[in-house]
N, C-alpha and C positions, 0 to 999 in steps of 0.2 A: 151295326158298323154300316151298314148303303142306307144308308138313311137320307141323300141324294135320289133326284125323282130322272130318269133315266136323258129330259134335258138338259136341265138339271149339269150331269154328265156331258152332256154333250159343250152345252158351254163352258164347263173350266176343263175339255178336255180343247175345246177354238180356243179359247187365251192363252193356256200353255201351250200350245203351237206354234202361236203368233207371236210370242215371249221367247219361245228356244229360236225360231226367226230372226226376230231382231239381233239373239245375239251370238245367233249362227253370221249373219252377214256383216256383223260387226270384226267377227271376231276373224271371218274372214276373205274381209279386205286388209287385213295383217297379216296374213301365211300367204304361203305359195299356194293353195287348198278355191284360194280369192272368192270373193261376197255371195253372187250365185249359188260355186255350189255347198259355200256354209250355210245359205239359206235355205238348203232345200235339208239339206242334213240336220239343222236344225228345227225345221220343222220335225223332224223325227221326235224333238225330243232331250231328256235328261245323253245319249248314248251318244245322239249325231251330233251335242255338242262336244263334245268331250272328243270327240272322232275328232272336228271343227283342229280340237283343240290342240290330239296330238299333230297336224303338220307342222309345216317348222317352219317358222316365220321368214320375213320376205327380209330382205338387206339391202341398206340401202348400194349405190356404184357410188363408190371409191375416186373422188376428185386427183387427180393427180397434178401436181402442177414442174411442167415444163418446163427449162431453165438453156435459154440460148450459150450455151459456151463450145466455143471454142480452145482448143487447147493453142496454146506457144505454138506457132512454129519454131524449129531447132534455126537457129542464125548460123548463116557461114562463120562465124568471130569467134576464135579461135577464147573458151573460157579464161576467166582469169585463177591467179591464182590457189588467191580468199575463197574466189568459186567452188576449183575443184575439193579443195578441205571440205568445206561445208558440205561438201554431196558424201565424200568419203568419212565425215563424220557423221556423216544420220544414219550410213550403212554402218558406221560402226554401231552405234545407241538401236537401229533393226538390227544387231547381228548378222547381220548379211555375211557380213566382212571380221575378218578377230583383230586382234591387237596391231599384232605382227605383218598384219597383212597391210594396215592401216600406217603401220609407219612407213614399210615400201614401200605402196603409192604414196605415198608425205615424201620422204626421199626424191624419190623421183623426179616427185614436180620442186623441190628446191633442189634440183641438177644435183642433189648429194651420191 
């Protein structure tokens, strides 16, 4: 079973550590642990590499687009009857007022 000489075992262990160190570095770069700790844990072997992979991935910052928007200033001019009816209709469709309230306010606008 143990056909390898002590020197060969040392070489194989070193190669394994280097391979897992490189894997740990690459995995750590993409995670919150970072590449240095990824390398150090990767050198420990498979267990260290699994520990590195358990850390959460880094998230890219979200860039938001901001628009310059200024709401229209209220004017001193009174609204036309059509504009007031349009506002009332939107309120009715949104369920903010009932059909009765809509008819009453519409009647007030037309002076009935």
